[in-house]
C-alpha positions in Angstrom: -52.7 -33.6 -22.9 -49.4 -31.8 -22.0 -46.5 -33.5 -20.3 -42.9 -32.7 -19.5 -40.9 -31.9 -22.7 -38.9 -34.8 -24.0 -35.1 -34.3 -23.7 -34.4 -35.7 -27.2 -36.5 -33.1 -29.1 -37.9 -36.0 -31.1 -41.5 -37.1 -31.4 -42.0 -40.4 -29.8 -44.2 -42.9 -31.7 -45.7 -45.6 -29.6 -47.1 -48.5 -31.5 -48.2 -52.1 -31.2 -44.9 -54.0 -31.3 -46.6 -57.3 -32.0 -48.4 -56.2 -35.1 -46.7 -56.9 -38.4 -48.5 -54.0 -40.1 -47.5 -51.6 -37.3 -43.9 -52.8 -37.5 -43.7 -52.4 -41.3 -45.2 -48.9 -40.9 -42.5 -48.0 -38.4 -39.8 -49.3 -40.7 -41.3 -47.2 -43.6 -41.4 -44.1 -41.4 -37.7 -44.6 -40.3 -36.7 -44.7 -44.0 -38.6 -41.5 -44.8 -38.1 -39.3 -41.7 -36.2 -36.1 -41.6 -33.0 -36.2 -39.5 -34.1 -38.8 -37.0 -37.3 -37.0 -36.2 -38.8 -39.9 -34.3 -38.1 -42.3 -31.5 -40.1 -45.5 -31.8 -41.3 -47.4 -28.8 -43.4 -50.6 -28.8 -46.4 -50.3 -26.5 -45.4 -53.5 -24.8 -41.9 -52.2 -23.8 -40.8 -51.6 -20.2 -39.2 -48.3 -21.4 -42.6 -47.1 -22.6 -44.2 -47.9 -19.3 -41.4 -46.3 -17.4 -41.2 -43.1 -19.4 -44.9 -42.6 -20.2 -46.8 -44.1 -17.2 -49.8 -41.8 -18.1 -50.4 -43.8 -21.3 -52.7 -46.7 -20.4 -51.7 -50.0 -22.1 -55.2 -50.5 -23.4 -55.2 -47.1 -25.0 -51.9 -47.7 -26.8 -53.2 -51.0 -28.1 -56.2 -49.3 -29.6 -54.3 -46.6 -31.4 -50.8 -45.4 -31.9 -49.7 -42.6 -29.7 -47.5 -39.7 -30.8 -45.8 -37.7 -28.1 -44.5 -34.4 -29.4 -41.4 -32.8 -28.0 -43.5 -30.3 -26.0 -45.3 -33.3 -24.4 -48.6 -33.0 -26.3 -50.0 -36.4 -27.0 -51.8 -37.2 -30.3 -53.7 -40.5 -30.7 -54.6 -42.5 -33.8 -55.5 -40.5 -36.8 -54.8 -37.2 -35.0 -51.1 -38.1 -35.2 -51.1 -38.4 -39.0 -50.5 -34.7 -39.9 -47.7 -34.5 -37.4 -46.1 -37.7 -38.7 -46.3 -36.5 -42.3 -44.7 -33.1 -41.4 -41.6 -35.1 -40.3 -41.3 -37.2 -43.5 -39.3 -36.4 -46.6 -41.4 -35.9 -49.7 -44.6 -36.3 -47.6 -44.6 -33.2 -45.5 -46.9 -31.2 -47.8 -49.5 -34.0 -47.5 -50.2 -32.9 -43.9 -52.1 -30.0 -45.5 -54.8 -32.4 -46.6 -55.8 -32.8 -43.0 -57.0 -29.2 -43.0 -59.7 -29.9 -45.6 -63.3 -30.1 -44.5 -64.4 -33.6 -43.3 -60.8 -34.9 -43.4 -60.8 -35.6 -39.7 -64.0 -37.7 -40.0 -62.7 -39.6 -43.0 -59.3 -40.2 -41.4 -60.9 -41.3 -38.2 -63.1 -43.8 -40.0 -60.3 -45.4 -42.0 -57.9 -45.4 -39.1 -60.4 -47.2 -36.9 -61.1 -49.7 -39.7 -57.4 -50.4 -40.1 -56.6 -50.4 -36.3 -59.5 -52.7 -35.4 -58.6 -55.2 -38.2 -54.7 -54.9 -38.2 -54.0 -58.5 -37.3 -56.4 -59.8 -40.0 -54.9 -57.4 -42.5 -51.4 -58.6 -41.4 -52.4 -62.3 -42.0 -53.2 -61.4 -45.6 -50.3 -59.1 -46.3 -47.6 -61.0 -44.2 -48.9 -64.5 -43.7 -45.4 -65.8 -42.8 -45.0 -63.2 -40.0 -48.5 -63.6 -38.4 -49.0 -66.3 -35.9 -52.4 -67.8 -34.9 -51.7 -66.5 -31.4 -51.5 -62.9 -32.7 -54.8 -63.4 -34.6 -56.5 -64.7 -31.4 -55.7 -61.4 -29.6 -58.1 -59.5 -31.8 
């Protein structure tokens, strides 16, 4: 999907802003990114809805969305190589996604993580995960 080019030249990563695993991942990416390569927007934010009305809320709650500077949108595991390319010391790992069956394997593990992220968060970050968040999934 192509959309109007972002003025910032940054890739925009849209994620579940209520998910502790997603928030920790965003923090990790911010620490590792090259020269502020990303803008991070929670799926639930008004700014996300205003700037990217073509992204359905249900879609961004199922998988992260990465909007490249040219407007191309990558969803879920398809965003991994592009995210890795923009990270210090991890950019070469993007080449792994060119290997045979890597897309199938990445898709399987991404879906497993995405579908169970609130339960995973309750194990990894019990102090940051409320019962209300667990009930959403």
